[in-house]
Each structure stands twice: as structure tokens, then as C-alpha cells.
N, C-alpha and C positions, 0 to 999 in steps of 0.2 A: 640673639639679641632681641628685645622687644622695642621697636620705635613708635613711641606715642606722638600724636600728631604735634605736640608742642615740641618735643625733642627734634623733630623734623625741621620745624620751623626755625629752631635755635640753629641747627647744623646748617640750613640753607642760608640763612641770615648771615652767619659768620663766613660764609665761602663767598657769598655774593656780596658782602659789604653793604647790605640793606638793614634798614630798622626792623626789629621785629613785628612791629606793626603792619609794615608794607610786605614783609615777609608772608606774614600770617594771611592776607588778602591772596597773595599769589599761591600759597599751597591751597587754600580753601577754593580759589577757582580752578586749579588742577584737578583736584579732586572731584569737584562738582562737573567739570567737564568730562572726566572718566566716566562718572555715574549717569550723566545726560546722554552720553554717546553709546553706553550699553543699553539704556532705555530705548533710545530711537533706532540705533542701527544694529545692536546685538554685538557690535565689536569695536573695540578702540586699540589702535596700533601705535606703539612708541618705537619707532626706529631705533635700533641700536640696544633696546630694552627688552621688549617683549609684546605681547597681545593679550590684551582682556576680551574674554568672549563670553557669550551667554550659551549655557548647555542646557537643554531641555531634556527632563526626565520623565519618561512614562509613568502611569499609575502601576504601582506593583504590589505584590503581597509582602507584608513583613511580619515581624513579631515583637511584643514587647519583651525585652531582654530579663526583666525582672520576674514577670509572671509567667512568661512562655505562650500568652495569649495571641493568637494571630489577628492581624488586622490588615486593613487595606490602606496603602500609603498614596495620596493623590499625585496626580501628575505636578511636577514642579519646574522651575528654572533655576539654574546654580551659575555663579560666576565663576569662570575657570582662567587659568593663565598659562601662556605658552611662552616660555622665556626664549629671548633672542641670542644669537650667537655671541654679540658682543658682551652681553652679561655672563654669560658661560665662560669666555675668555676671561673676564675680570675676576670671577670667582676662583677660577683656576690660577690665577697669577700669571696668565699669558701676556 
């Protein structure tokens, strides 16, 4: 299931009995909070759900899959997610 931001807003508004406008502000604030936390601290933990964290990848050799040409990939930072126990239990129907 692909969950677009607007669909998330609609689902949260329905469950929380809030207006779409207010819910949009809340969802936007949460997502900006996660983004800001990752930029500042490199990790955002939501208890019962999971942890978003920044993973640093070193520069490495790669290759273009179309041409086979070798190239150097620069060091980068990626966002990763470590799921929490409660999320796993919910997915497994426990």
C-alpha cells in the first residue's frame, strides 16, 4: 500500500476526529520534526514504532550498469529505519 501524505492526513483526521486542515498541520509538523531531528542529531526514536537514523556510506568504486564503465561514487549519508518491537507485533497480528 502506498500511503501518500494526503491519504495519511485523511486517515489521521478520521481517527482523531479533527479537521483536514488541522490534521495537515499536525502531520506536516511531525514530518518536519523527524527531518529536523535527523539533521541535528542523526537519529529520531519514536517509542513503540521505530528509529530513523542517518547512516554514513564511504566513497566507493561502482560501475554504470548500462555501459559497464567504472566510476567513483562519493561518500554519502542515507536515512535508514530500525523497526520497534511493537510495530513487529502489530504487523504479525500479535
